[in-house]
N, CA, C, O and the ligand as a Tripos MOL2 file, in Angstrom:
@<TRIPOS>MOLECULE
protein
  297   295    75     0     0
PROTEIN
NO_CHARGES

@<TRIPOS>ATOM
      1 N          -0.6680    7.8660   11.7200 N.3       1 MET1
      2 CA         -0.9170    7.8890   10.0470 C.3       1 MET1
      3 C          -0.6270    9.3680    9.5740 C.2       1 MET1
      4 O          -1.3290   10.3270    9.8960 O.2       1 MET1
      5 N           0.5400    9.4390    8.7380 N.am      2 ASP2
      6 CA          0.7730   10.7970    8.4470 C.3       2 ASP2
      7 C          -0.0990   11.3820    7.2600 C.2       2 ASP2
      8 O          -0.1240   12.6040    7.1210 O.2       2 ASP2
      9 N          -0.7720   10.6200    6.4520 N.am      3 LYS3
     10 CA         -1.7640   10.9460    5.5630 C.3       3 LYS3
     11 C          -2.7480   10.2270    5.3550 C.2       3 LYS3
     12 O          -2.6930    9.0030    5.4720 O.2       3 LYS3
     13 N          -3.8680   10.9070    4.9920 N.am      4 ALA4
     14 CA         -5.2450   10.2430    5.0450 C.3       4 ALA4
     15 C          -5.3550    9.3170    3.8500 C.2       4 ALA4
     16 O          -5.0850    9.7530    2.7300 O.2       4 ALA4
     17 N          -5.7720    7.9520    4.0450 N.am      5 LEU5
     18 CA         -5.9170    6.9640    2.9580 C.3       5 LEU5
     19 C          -7.3700    6.9660    2.5160 C.2       5 LEU5
     20 O          -8.2760    7.1050    3.3380 O.2       5 LEU5
     21 N          -7.5740    6.8220    1.3100 N.am      6 LYS6
     22 CA         -8.8240    6.6720    0.6450 C.3       6 LYS6
     23 C          -9.2550    5.1400    1.0820 C.2       6 LYS6
     24 O          -8.4370    4.2830    1.4160 O.2       6 LYS6
     25 N         -10.6470    4.9500    1.0220 N.am      7 GLU7
     26 CA        -11.0760    3.6490    1.2590 C.3       7 GLU7
     27 C         -10.4380    2.6190    0.1100 C.2       7 GLU7
     28 O          -9.7140    2.9600   -0.8250 O.2       7 GLU7
     29 N         -10.8680    1.3530    0.4070 N.am      8 CYS8
     30 CA        -10.4330    0.4300   -0.7040 C.3       8 CYS8
     31 C         -11.4460    0.5290   -1.8310 C.2       8 CYS8
     32 O         -12.6680    0.5420   -1.6790 O.2       8 CYS8
     33 N         -10.7170    0.6040   -3.0990 N.am      9 PRO9
     34 CA        -11.5700    0.7370   -4.2540 C.3       9 PRO9
     35 C         -12.5110   -0.4120   -4.5550 C.2       9 PRO9
     36 O         -13.5300   -0.2670   -5.2310 O.2       9 PRO9
     37 N         -12.1110   -1.6020   -4.0050 N.am     10 LEU10
     38 CA        -12.8750   -2.8330   -4.3760 C.3      10 LEU10
     39 C         -14.0510   -3.0930   -3.4310 C.2      10 LEU10
     40 O         -15.1440   -3.4360   -3.8800 O.2      10 LEU10
     41 N         -13.8200   -2.9240   -2.0780 N.am     11 CYS11
     42 CA        -14.7000   -3.4670   -1.0500 C.3      11 CYS11
     43 C         -15.1100   -2.2970   -0.1010 C.2      11 CYS11
     44 O         -15.9880   -2.4900    0.7400 O.2      11 CYS11
     45 N         -14.5250   -1.1500   -0.2130 N.am     12 GLY12
     46 CA        -14.8050    0.1300    0.6500 C.3      12 GLY12
     47 C         -14.3830    0.0410    2.1180 C.2      12 GLY12
     48 O         -14.8040    0.8140    2.9780 O.2      12 GLY12
     49 N         -13.4660   -1.0190    2.3600 N.am     13 SER13
     50 CA        -13.0100   -1.0580    3.8080 C.3      13 SER13
     51 C         -11.8650   -0.0360    3.8450 C.2      13 SER13
     52 O         -11.4010    0.5250    2.8520 O.2      13 SER13
     53 N         -11.4240    0.1570    5.2570 N.am     14 PRO14
     54 CA        -10.4300    1.0750    5.4740 C.3      14 PRO14
     55 C          -9.1360    0.6080    4.9010 C.2      14 PRO14
     56 O          -8.9460   -0.6070    4.8690 O.2      14 PRO14
     57 N          -8.1710    1.4590    4.4190 N.am     15 ALA15
     58 CA         -6.8770    0.9630    4.0490 C.3      15 ALA15
     59 C          -5.9020    1.2560    5.0350 C.2      15 ALA15
     60 O          -6.1550    2.0560    5.9360 O.2      15 ALA15
     61 N          -4.6680    0.6030    4.9310 N.am     16 GLU16
     62 CA         -3.6560    0.7050    6.0370 C.3      16 GLU16
     63 C          -2.2270    0.6740    5.4220 C.2      16 GLU16
     64 O          -1.9140   -0.2290    4.6460 O.2      16 GLU16
     65 N          -1.3080    1.7220    5.7930 N.am     17 LEU17
     66 CA         -0.0570    1.6940    5.4240 C.3      17 LEU17
     67 C           0.7710    0.8540    6.1660 C.2      17 LEU17
     68 O           0.8280    0.9780    7.3890 O.2      17 LEU17
     69 N           1.4920   -0.0820    5.5000 N.am     18 LYS18
     70 CA          2.4360   -0.9970    6.1310 C.3      18 LYS18
     71 C           3.8400   -0.8100    5.7140 C.2      18 LYS18
     72 O           4.0890   -0.4250    4.5720 O.2      18 LYS18
     73 N           4.6880   -1.0370    6.4910 N.am     19 LYS19
     74 CA          6.2220   -0.8190    6.2290 C.3      19 LYS19
     75 C           6.8020   -2.0700    6.8320 C.2      19 LYS19
     76 O           6.4940   -2.5330    7.9300 O.2      19 LYS19
     77 N           7.7490   -2.6000    5.9150 N.am     20 SER20
     78 CA          8.5370   -3.6220    6.2900 C.3      20 SER20
     79 C          10.0790   -3.8980    5.5950 C.2      20 SER20
     80 O          10.5950   -2.9520    5.0010 O.2      20 SER20
     81 N          10.5870   -4.8070    5.6510 N.am     21 TYR21
     82 CA         11.9310   -5.0000    5.0080 C.3      21 TYR21
     83 C          12.1140   -6.2050    4.3140 C.2      21 TYR21
     84 O          11.7360   -7.2700    4.8030 O.2      21 TYR21
     85 N          12.7480   -6.1210    3.0390 N.am     22 TYR22
     86 CA         13.1040   -7.3760    2.3310 C.3      22 TYR22
     87 C          14.0590   -8.0780    3.1330 C.2      22 TYR22
     88 O          15.0790   -7.5090    3.5210 O.2      22 TYR22
     89 N          13.7850   -9.3730    3.4350 N.am     23 LEU23
     90 CA         14.5040  -10.1360    4.3620 C.3      23 LEU23
     91 C          16.0860  -10.3850    3.8350 C.2      23 LEU23
     92 O          17.0770  -10.4210    4.5640 O.2      23 LEU23
     93 N          16.0590  -10.5220    2.5910 N.am     24 GLU24
     94 CA         17.4930  -10.9930    2.0340 C.3      24 GLU24
     95 C          18.4650   -9.7070    1.8740 C.2      24 GLU24
     96 O          19.6900   -9.8210    1.8360 O.2      24 GLU24
     97 N          17.8110   -8.5240    1.7880 N.am     25 SER25
     98 CA         18.6470   -7.3510    1.5990 C.3      25 SER25
     99 C          18.5120   -6.3330    2.6890 C.2      25 SER25
    100 O          19.3060   -5.3990    2.8070 O.2      25 SER25
    101 N          17.4660   -6.5350    3.5010 N.am     26 GLU26
    102 CA         17.1960   -5.5770    4.5150 C.3      26 GLU26
    103 C          16.8830   -4.1220    4.0280 C.2      26 GLU26
    104 O          17.0770   -3.1640    4.7770 O.2      26 GLU26
    105 N          16.4090   -3.9800    2.7920 N.am     27 LEU27
    106 CA         15.9560   -2.7110    2.2940 C.3      27 LEU27
    107 C          14.5590   -2.5610    2.6850 C.2      27 LEU27
    108 O          13.7780   -3.5130    2.6960 O.2      27 LEU27
    109 N          14.2220   -1.2910    3.0280 N.am     28 PRO28
    110 CA         12.8440   -1.0460    3.5250 C.3      28 PRO28
    111 C          12.0180   -0.9300    2.2400 C.2      28 PRO28
    112 O          12.5030   -0.6110    1.1550 O.2      28 PRO28
    113 N          10.6470   -1.2350    2.4690 N.am     29 TYR29
    114 CA          9.6120   -1.0690    1.4840 C.3      29 TYR29
    115 C           8.2390   -0.8080    2.2170 C.2      29 TYR29
    116 O           7.9550   -1.3790    3.2700 O.2      29 TYR29
    117 N           7.5560   -0.0650    1.6990 N.am     30 SER30
    118 CA          6.1330    0.2470    2.0320 C.3      30 SER30
    119 C           5.1540   -0.1110    1.1210 C.2      30 SER30
    120 O           5.4430   -0.1160   -0.0760 O.2      30 SER30
    121 N           3.8960   -0.4530    1.5390 N.am     31 TYR31
    122 CA          2.8180   -0.5900    0.8590 C.3      31 TYR31
    123 C           1.4440   -0.2940    1.5100 C.2      31 TYR31
    124 O           1.3410   -0.3630    2.7350 O.2      31 TYR31
    125 N           0.4810    0.0020    0.8030 N.am     32 VAL32
    126 CA         -0.7590    0.1490    1.3050 C.3      32 VAL32
    127 C          -1.8260   -1.0310    0.9480 C.2      32 VAL32
    128 O          -1.9840   -1.3310   -0.2350 O.2      32 VAL32
    129 N          -2.4990   -1.6470    1.8930 N.am     33 HIS33
    130 CA         -3.3230   -2.5630    1.5250 C.3      33 HIS33
    131 C          -4.6400   -2.4480    2.2880 C.2      33 HIS33
    132 O          -4.8320   -1.6780    3.2300 O.2      33 HIS33
    133 N          -5.5160   -3.2940    1.7780 N.am     34 CYS34
    134 CA         -6.9360   -3.1660    2.2260 C.3      34 CYS34
    135 C          -6.8970   -3.8840    3.6410 C.2      34 CYS34
    136 O          -6.0280   -4.7220    3.8820 O.2      34 CYS34
    137 N          -7.8360   -3.5410    4.5400 N.am     35 THR35
    138 CA         -7.6380   -4.1780    5.8680 C.3      35 THR35
    139 C          -8.6660   -5.4260    5.9820 C.2      35 THR35
    140 O          -8.7640   -6.1010    7.0070 O.2      35 THR35
    141 N          -9.3500   -5.6310    4.9130 N.am     36 HIS36
    142 CA        -10.3480   -6.7500    4.9280 C.3      36 HIS36
    143 C          -9.7660   -7.7810    4.4400 C.2      36 HIS36
    144 O          -9.3620   -7.7170    3.2790 O.2      36 HIS36
    145 N          -9.5900   -8.9230    5.1720 N.am     37 GLU37
    146 CA         -8.9160  -10.2190    4.9670 C.3      37 GLU37
    147 C          -9.3530  -10.8090    3.5150 C.2      37 GLU37
    148 O          -8.5130  -11.2600    2.7360 O.2      37 GLU37
    149 N         -10.6060  -10.7700    3.2520 N.am     38 GLY38
    150 CA        -10.9560  -11.4810    2.1130 C.3      38 GLY38
    151 C         -10.8270  -10.7540    0.8120 C.2      38 GLY38
    152 O         -11.0420  -11.2860   -0.2770 O.2      38 GLY38
    153 N         -10.4910   -9.6020    0.9700 N.am     39 CYS39
    154 CA        -10.3280   -8.7050   -0.3470 C.3      39 CYS39
    155 C          -9.0490   -9.0460   -1.1890 C.2      39 CYS39
    156 O          -8.0140   -9.4960   -0.6960 O.2      39 CYS39
    157 N          -9.2520   -8.7680   -2.5660 N.am     40 ALA40
    158 CA         -8.0680   -9.0050   -3.3190 C.3      40 ALA40
    159 C          -6.9580   -8.0480   -2.9350 C.2      40 ALA40
    160 O          -5.7690   -8.3480   -3.0450 O.2      40 ALA40
    161 N          -7.3270   -7.0640   -2.5490 N.am     41 LEU41
    162 CA         -6.1100   -5.9040   -2.3340 C.3      41 LEU41
    163 C          -5.5950   -6.1490   -0.9620 C.2      41 LEU41
    164 O          -4.7990   -5.3140   -0.5340 O.2      41 LEU41
    165 N          -5.9220   -7.1860   -0.1730 N.am     42 HIS42
    166 CA         -5.4640   -7.4160    1.0900 C.3      42 HIS42
    167 C          -3.9400   -8.1150    1.0040 C.2      42 HIS42
    168 O          -3.0550   -7.8100    1.8040 O.2      42 HIS42
    169 N          -3.7690   -8.9960    0.0340 N.am     43 HIS43
    170 CA         -2.6660   -9.8110   -0.3180 C.3      43 HIS43
    171 C          -1.9630   -9.1510   -1.3660 C.2      43 HIS43
    172 O          -0.7400   -9.2680   -1.4440 O.2      43 HIS43
    173 N          -2.6430   -8.4340   -2.2200 N.am     44 ASN44
    174 CA         -2.0420   -8.1350   -3.5260 C.3      44 ASN44
    175 C          -1.9260   -6.5030   -3.6860 C.2      44 ASN44
    176 O          -2.6770   -5.7880   -4.3500 O.2      44 ASN44
    177 N          -0.8030   -6.1050   -2.9150 N.am     45 ALA45
    178 CA         -0.5630   -4.7120   -2.9370 C.3      45 ALA45
    179 C           0.7820   -4.4320   -3.4270 C.2      45 ALA45
    180 O           1.7310   -5.0630   -2.9600 O.2      45 ALA45
    181 N           0.9600   -3.5000   -4.3690 N.am     46 PRO46
    182 CA          2.2690   -3.2420   -4.8460 C.3      46 PRO46
    183 C           3.3170   -2.6720   -3.9430 C.2      46 PRO46
    184 O           2.9630   -1.7230   -3.2440 O.2      46 PRO46
    185 N           4.5270   -3.0900   -3.8460 N.am     47 HIS47
    186 CA          5.4590   -2.5910   -3.0010 C.3      47 HIS47
    187 C           6.2210   -1.3970   -3.4470 C.2      47 HIS47
    188 O           6.5500   -1.3190   -4.6310 O.2      47 HIS47
    189 N           6.5220   -0.4860   -2.6250 N.am     48 PHE48
    190 CA          7.3450    0.4950   -2.8930 C.3      48 PHE48
    191 C           8.7390    0.7590   -2.2080 C.2      48 PHE48
    192 O           8.7880    1.0310   -1.0090 O.2      48 PHE48
    193 N           9.7450    0.6840   -2.9010 N.am     49 SER49
    194 CA         11.0330    0.4720   -2.1510 C.3      49 SER49
    195 C          12.1510    1.2890   -3.1250 C.2      49 SER49
    196 O          11.7970    1.7500   -4.2110 O.2      49 SER49
    197 N          13.3920    1.4080   -2.6770 N.am     50 GLY50
    198 CA         14.3670    2.0320   -3.3080 C.3      50 GLY50
    199 C          14.7490    3.3320   -2.7970 C.2      50 GLY50
    200 O          15.6390    4.0040   -3.3190 O.2      50 GLY50
    201 N          14.0970    3.6890   -1.7970 N.am     51 ASP51
    202 CA         14.2650    4.9810   -1.2530 C.3      51 ASP51
    203 C          14.2330    4.9050    0.4250 C.2      51 ASP51
    204 O          14.0910    3.8060    0.9600 O.2      51 ASP51
    205 N          14.3650    6.0740    1.1950 N.am     52 ILE52
    206 CA         14.3740    5.8810    2.6280 C.3      52 ILE52
    207 C          12.8850    5.5020    2.9460 C.2      52 ILE52
    208 O          12.0340    5.6330    2.0660 O.2      52 ILE52
    209 N          12.5910    5.0770    4.0830 N.am     53 GLU53
    210 CA         11.2050    4.5240    4.4610 C.3      53 GLU53
    211 C          10.1440    5.5640    4.3480 C.2      53 GLU53
    212 O           9.0360    5.2530    3.9110 O.2      53 GLU53
    213 N          10.4340    6.8400    4.7350 N.am     54 ALA54
    214 CA          9.3880    7.9220    4.7060 C.3      54 ALA54
    215 C           9.0780    8.2060    3.2850 C.2      54 ALA54
    216 O           7.9370    8.5890    3.0250 O.2      54 ALA54
    217 N           9.9830    8.0630    2.2860 N.am     55 LYS55
    218 CA          9.7660    8.2280    0.8720 C.3      55 LYS55
    219 C           8.9450    7.0600    0.3660 C.2      55 LYS55
    220 O           7.9330    7.2810   -0.3000 O.2      55 LYS55
    221 N           9.2930    5.9590    0.6200 N.am     56 ASN56
    222 CA          8.5820    4.9130    0.2600 C.3      56 ASN56
    223 C           7.1880    4.9750    0.5690 C.2      56 ASN56
    224 O           6.3340    4.8060   -0.3010 O.2      56 ASN56
    225 N           6.9170    5.2100    1.7690 N.am     57 SER57
    226 CA          5.6960    5.2380    2.5460 C.3      57 SER57
    227 C           4.7290    6.4600    1.7300 C.2      57 SER57
    228 O           3.5730    6.2950    1.3390 O.2      57 SER57
    229 N           5.4630    7.5710    1.6140 N.am     58 GLN58
    230 CA          4.7400    8.6780    0.8340 C.3      58 GLN58
    231 C           4.2740    8.0990   -0.5860 C.2      58 GLN58
    232 O           3.1020    8.1460   -0.9570 O.2      58 GLN58
    233 N           5.2420    7.5870   -1.2840 N.am     59 LYS59
    234 CA          4.8360    7.1010   -2.7330 C.3      59 LYS59
    235 C           3.7150    6.0870   -2.7190 C.2      59 LYS59
    236 O           2.8910    6.0600   -3.6330 O.2      59 LYS59
    237 N           3.6640    5.1050   -1.5160 N.am     60 ALA60
    238 CA          2.6770    4.1430   -1.4940 C.3      60 ALA60
    239 C           1.3580    4.6920   -1.2520 C.2      60 ALA60
    240 O           0.3610    4.2720   -1.8380 O.2      60 ALA60
    241 N           1.3370    5.7440   -0.2910 N.am     61 VAL61
    242 CA          0.0670    6.3280   -0.0530 C.3      61 VAL61
    243 C          -0.4570    7.2510   -1.1780 C.2      61 VAL61
    244 O          -1.6730    7.3740   -1.3270 O.2      61 VAL61
    245 N           0.4200    7.9050   -1.9750 N.am     62 GLU62
    246 CA          0.0700    8.7470   -3.1350 C.3      62 GLU62
    247 C          -0.4690    7.8780   -4.0920 C.2      62 GLU62
    248 O          -1.4970    8.2210   -4.6750 O.2      62 GLU62
    249 N           0.0890    6.7610   -4.3570 N.am     63 SER63
    250 CA         -0.3180    5.7410   -5.4500 C.3      63 SER63
    251 C          -1.6220    5.1220   -5.1430 C.2      63 SER63
    252 O          -2.4750    4.9970   -6.0210 O.2      63 SER63
    253 N          -1.8330    4.6740   -3.7560 N.am     64 TRP64
    254 CA         -3.0120    4.2480   -3.4020 C.3      64 TRP64
    255 C          -4.1430    5.1550   -3.7220 C.2      64 TRP64
    256 O          -5.1650    4.8260   -4.3240 O.2      64 TRP64
    257 N          -3.8310    6.4260   -3.2210 N.am     65 ASN65
    258 CA         -5.0580    7.4950   -3.4090 C.3      65 ASN65
    259 C          -5.3100    7.8030   -4.7230 C.2      65 ASN65
    260 O          -6.4480    8.1520   -5.0360 O.2      65 ASN65
    261 N          -4.3560    7.7260   -5.6220 N.am     66 LYS66
    262 CA         -4.5240    8.0350   -7.0770 C.3      66 LYS66
    263 C          -5.0170    6.7390   -7.8370 C.2      66 LYS66
    264 O          -5.3780    6.8460   -9.0090 O.2      66 LYS66
    265 N          -5.0390    5.5600   -7.2170 N.am     67 ARG67
    266 CA         -5.5890    4.2020   -7.6630 C.3      67 ARG67
    267 C          -4.5040    3.8310   -8.7910 C.2      67 ARG67
    268 O          -4.8850    3.3160   -9.8430 O.2      67 ARG67
    269 N          -3.2140    4.0880   -8.5650 N.am     68 GLU68
    270 CA         -2.3790    3.6060   -9.6080 C.3      68 GLU68
    271 C          -1.9250    2.1430   -9.0710 C.2      68 GLU68
    272 O          -1.8390    1.7950   -7.8930 O.2      68 GLU68
    273 N          -1.6710    1.4200  -10.1680 N.am     69 ASN69
    274 CA         -1.3090    0.0900   -9.9290 C.3      69 ASN69
    275 C          -2.2930   -0.8000   -9.2410 C.2      69 ASN69
    276 O          -1.9070   -1.8450   -8.7180 O.2      69 ASN69
    277 N          -3.4410   -0.4660   -9.2190 N.am     70 ILE70
    278 CA         -4.4280   -1.1210   -8.4270 C.3      70 ILE70
    279 C          -5.5460   -1.5740   -9.4000 C.2      70 ILE70
    280 O          -6.0530   -0.7740  -10.1860 O.2      70 ILE70
    281 N          -5.8920   -2.7740   -9.3360 N.am     71 PRO71
    282 CA         -6.9430   -3.4240  -10.2660 C.3      71 PRO71
    283 C          -8.1330   -2.9920   -9.7540 C.2      71 PRO71
    284 O          -8.7620   -3.8570   -9.1430 O.2      71 PRO71
    285 N          -8.6800   -1.7920   -9.8300 N.am     72 ALA72
    286 CA         -9.8710   -1.4070   -9.2180 C.3      72 ALA72
    287 C         -11.0830   -1.7570   -9.9880 C.2      72 ALA72
    288 O         -12.1470   -1.8570   -9.3770 O.2      72 ALA72
    289 N         -11.0310   -1.9670  -11.3600 N.am     73 HIS73
    290 CA        -12.0900   -2.2940  -12.1770 C.3      73 HIS73
    291 C         -11.7620   -3.4890  -12.8150 C.2      73 HIS73
    292 O         -10.6540   -3.6710  -13.3200 O.2      73 HIS73
    293 N         -12.6870   -4.3430  -12.8230 N.am     74 SER74
    294 CA        -12.5490   -5.6240  -13.7630 C.3      74 SER74
    295 C         -13.4550   -5.6910  -15.0070 C.2      74 SER74
    296 O         -13.3900   -6.6570  -15.7670 O.2      74 SER74
    297 ZN        -10.7890   -4.1540    0.0640 Zn       75 ZN75
@<TRIPOS>BOND
     1     1     2 1
     2     2     3 1
     3     3     4 2
     4     3     5 am
     5     5     6 1
     6     6     7 1
     7     7     8 2
     8     7     9 am
     9     9    10 1
    10    10    11 1
    11    11    12 2
    12    11    13 am
    13    13    14 1
    14    14    15 1
    15    15    16 2
    16    15    17 am
    17    17    18 1
    18    18    19 1
    19    19    20 2
    20    19    21 am
    21    21    22 1
    22    22    23 1
    23    23    24 2
    24    23    25 am
    25    25    26 1
    26    26    27 1
    27    27    28 2
    28    27    29 am
    29    29    30 1
    30    30    31 1
    31    31    32 2
    32    31    33 am
    33    33    34 1
    34    34    35 1
    35    35    36 2
    36    35    37 am
    37    37    38 1
    38    38    39 1
    39    39    40 2
    40    39    41 am
    41    41    42 1
    42    42    43 1
    43    43    44 2
    44    43    45 am
    45    45    46 1
    46    46    47 1
    47    47    48 2
    48    47    49 am
    49    49    50 1
    50    50    51 1
    51    51    52 2
    52    51    53 am
    53    53    54 1
    54    54    55 1
    55    55    56 2
    56    55    57 am
    57    57    58 1
    58    58    59 1
    59    59    60 2
    60    59    61 am
    61    61    62 1
    62    62    63 1
    63    63    64 2
    64    63    65 am
    65    65    66 1
    66    66    67 1
    67    67    68 2
    68    67    69 am
    69    69    70 1
    70    70    71 1
    71    71    72 2
    72    71    73 am
    73    73    74 1
    74    74    75 1
    75    75    76 2
    76    75    77 am
    77    77    78 1
    78    78    79 1
    79    79    80 2
    80    79    81 am
    81    81    82 1
    82    82    83 1
    83    83    84 2
    84    83    85 am
    85    85    86 1
    86    86    87 1
    87    87    88 2
    88    87    89 am
    89    89    90 1
    90    90    91 1
    91    91    92 2
    92    91    93 am
    93    93    94 1
    94    94    95 1
    95    95    96 2
    96    95    97 am
    97    97    98 1
    98    98    99 1
    99    99   100 2
   100    99   101 am
   101   101   102 1
   102   102   103 1
   103   103   104 2
   104   103   105 am
   105   105   106 1
   106   106   107 1
   107   107   108 2
   108   107   109 am
   109   109   110 1
   110   110   111 1
   111   111   112 2
   112   111   113 am
   113   113   114 1
   114   114   115 1
   115   115   116 2
   116   115   117 am
   117   117   118 1
   118   118   119 1
   119   119   120 2
   120   119   121 am
   121   121   122 1
   122   122   123 1
   123   123   124 2
   124   123   125 am
   125   125   126 1
   126   126   127 1
   127   127   128 2
   128   127   129 am
   129   129   130 1
   130   130   131 1
   131   131   132 2
   132   131   133 am
   133   133   134 1
   134   134   135 1
   135   135   136 2
   136   135   137 am
   137   137   138 1
   138   138   139 1
   139   139   140 2
   140   139   141 am
   141   141   142 1
   142   142   143 1
   143   143   144 2
   144   143   145 am
   145   145   146 1
   146   146   147 1
   147   147   148 2
   148   147   149 am
   149   149   150 1
   150   150   151 1
   151   151   152 2
   152   151   153 am
   153   153   154 1
   154   154   155 1
   155   155   156 2
   156   155   157 am
   157   157   158 1
   158   158   159 1
   159   159   160 2
   160   159   161 am
   161   161   162 1
   162   162   163 1
   163   163   164 2
   164   163   165 am
   165   165   166 1
   166   166   167 1
   167   167   168 2
   168   167   169 am
   169   169   170 1
   170   170   171 1
   171   171   172 2
   172   171   173 am
   173   173   174 1
   174   174   175 1
   175   175   176 2
   176   175   177 am
   177   177   178 1
   178   178   179 1
   179   179   180 2
   180   179   181 am
   181   181   182 1
   182   182   183 1
   183   183   184 2
   184   183   185 am
   185   185   186 1
   186   186   187 1
   187   187   188 2
   188   187   189 am
   189   189   190 1
   190   190   191 1
   191   191   192 2
   192   191   193 am
   193   193   194 1
   194   194   195 1
   195   195   196 2
   196   195   197 am
   197   197   198 1
   198   198   199 1
   199   199   200 2
   200   199   201 am
   201   201   202 1
   202   202   203 1
   203   203   204 2
   204   203   205 am
   205   205   206 1
   206   206   207 1
   207   207   208 2
   208   207   209 am
   209   209   210 1
   210   210   211 1
   211   211   212 2
   212   211   213 am
   213   213   214 1
   214   214   215 1
   215   215   216 2
   216   215   217 am
   217   217   218 1
   218   218   219 1
   219   219   220 2
   220   219   221 am
   221   221   222 1
   222   222   223 1
   223   223   224 2
   224   223   225 am
   225   225   226 1
   226   226   227 1
   227   227   228 2
   228   227   229 am
   229   229   230 1
   230   230   231 1
   231   231   232 2
   232   231   233 am
   233   233   234 1
   234   234   235 1
   235   235   236 2
   236   235   237 am
   237   237   238 1
   238   238   239 1
   239   239   240 2
   240   239   241 am
   241   241   242 1
   242   242   243 1
   243   243   244 2
   244   243   245 am
   245   245   246 1
   246   246   247 1
   247   247   248 2
   248   247   249 am
   249   249   250 1
   250   250   251 1
   251   251   252 2
   252   251   253 am
   253   253   254 1
   254   254   255 1
   255   255   256 2
   256   255   257 am
   257   257   258 1
   258   258   259 1
   259   259   260 2
   260   259   261 am
   261   261   262 1
   262   262   263 1
   263   263   264 2
   264   263   265 am
   265   265   266 1
   266   266   267 1
   267   267   268 2
   268   267   269 am
   269   269   270 1
   270   270   271 1
   271   271   272 2
   272   271   273 am
   273   273   274 1
   274   274   275 1
   275   275   276 2
   276   275   277 am
   277   277   278 1
   278   278   279 1
   279   279   280 2
   280   279   281 am
   281   281   282 1
   282   282   283 1
   283   283   284 2
   284   283   285 am
   285   285   286 1
   286   286   287 1
   287   287   288 2
   288   287   289 am
   289   289   290 1
   290   290   291 1
   291   291   292 2
   292   291   293 am
   293   293   294 1
   294   294   295 1
   295   295   296 2
@<TRIPOS>SUBSTRUCTURE
     1 MET1         2 RESIDUE 1 A MET
     2 ASP2         6 RESIDUE 1 A ASP
     3 LYS3        10 RESIDUE 1 A LYS
     4 ALA4        14 RESIDUE 1 A ALA
     5 LEU5        18 RESIDUE 1 A LEU
     6 LYS6        22 RESIDUE 1 A LYS
     7 GLU7        26 RESIDUE 1 A GLU
     8 CYS8        30 RESIDUE 1 A CYS
     9 PRO9        34 RESIDUE 1 A PRO
    10 LEU10       38 RESIDUE 1 A LEU
    11 CYS11       42 RESIDUE 1 A CYS
    12 GLY12       46 RESIDUE 1 A GLY
    13 SER13       50 RESIDUE 1 A SER
    14 PRO14       54 RESIDUE 1 A PRO
    15 ALA15       58 RESIDUE 1 A ALA
    16 GLU16       62 RESIDUE 1 A GLU
    17 LEU17       66 RESIDUE 1 A LEU
    18 LYS18       70 RESIDUE 1 A LYS
    19 LYS19       74 RESIDUE 1 A LYS
    20 SER20       78 RESIDUE 1 A SER
    21 TYR21       82 RESIDUE 1 A TYR
    22 TYR22       86 RESIDUE 1 A TYR
    23 LEU23       90 RESIDUE 1 A LEU
    24 GLU24       94 RESIDUE 1 A GLU
    25 SER25       98 RESIDUE 1 A SER
    26 GLU26      102 RESIDUE 1 A GLU
    27 LEU27      106 RESIDUE 1 A LEU
    28 PRO28      110 RESIDUE 1 A PRO
    29 TYR29      114 RESIDUE 1 A TYR
    30 SER30      118 RESIDUE 1 A SER
    31 TYR31      122 RESIDUE 1 A TYR
    32 VAL32      126 RESIDUE 1 A VAL
    33 HIS33      130 RESIDUE 1 A HIS
    34 CYS34      134 RESIDUE 1 A CYS
    35 THR35      138 RESIDUE 1 A THR
    36 HIS36      142 RESIDUE 1 A HIS
    37 GLU37      146 RESIDUE 1 A GLU
    38 GLY38      150 RESIDUE 1 A GLY
    39 CYS39      154 RESIDUE 1 A CYS
    40 ALA40      158 RESIDUE 1 A ALA
    41 LEU41      162 RESIDUE 1 A LEU
    42 HIS42      166 RESIDUE 1 A HIS
    43 HIS43      170 RESIDUE 1 A HIS
    44 ASN44      174 RESIDUE 1 A ASN
    45 ALA45      178 RESIDUE 1 A ALA
    46 PRO46      182 RESIDUE 1 A PRO
    47 HIS47      186 RESIDUE 1 A HIS
    48 PHE48      190 RESIDUE 1 A PHE
    49 SER49      194 RESIDUE 1 A SER
    50 GLY50      198 RESIDUE 1 A GLY
    51 ASP51      202 RESIDUE 1 A ASP
    52 ILE52      206 RESIDUE 1 A ILE
    53 GLU53      210 RESIDUE 1 A GLU
    54 ALA54      214 RESIDUE 1 A ALA
    55 LYS55      218 RESIDUE 1 A LYS
    56 ASN56      222 RESIDUE 1 A ASN
    57 SER57      226 RESIDUE 1 A SER
    58 GLN58      230 RESIDUE 1 A GLN
    59 LYS59      234 RESIDUE 1 A LYS
    60 ALA60      238 RESIDUE 1 A ALA
    61 VAL61      242 RESIDUE 1 A VAL
    62 GLU62      246 RESIDUE 1 A GLU
    63 SER63      250 RESIDUE 1 A SER
    64 TRP64      254 RESIDUE 1 A TRP
    65 ASN65      258 RESIDUE 1 A ASN
    66 LYS66      262 RESIDUE 1 A LYS
    67 ARG67      266 RESIDUE 1 A ARG
    68 GLU68      270 RESIDUE 1 A GLU
    69 ASN69      274 RESIDUE 1 A ASN
    70 ILE70      278 RESIDUE 1 A ILE
    71 PRO71      282 RESIDUE 1 A PRO
    72 ALA72      286 RESIDUE 1 A ALA
    73 HIS73      290 RESIDUE 1 A HIS
    74 SER74      294 RESIDUE 1 A SER
    75 ZN75       297 GROUP 0 **** ****
């Protein structure tokens, strides 16, 4: 882990940085999600793409830590 992640804003579980590729284009993308399977933020995490993998990951981590694009409050 290159950067510390804040805990999930919904359930308080640890968060995790994930990296993958869009199958159709092989473009890398990164996202941060909640590690708790039942949490809304486990499956519903914004993707960050369009740059090299390290940049995408950095943006995903920064966005998560700033709670951007995350439905933290209902
Ligand atoms: Zn959660």
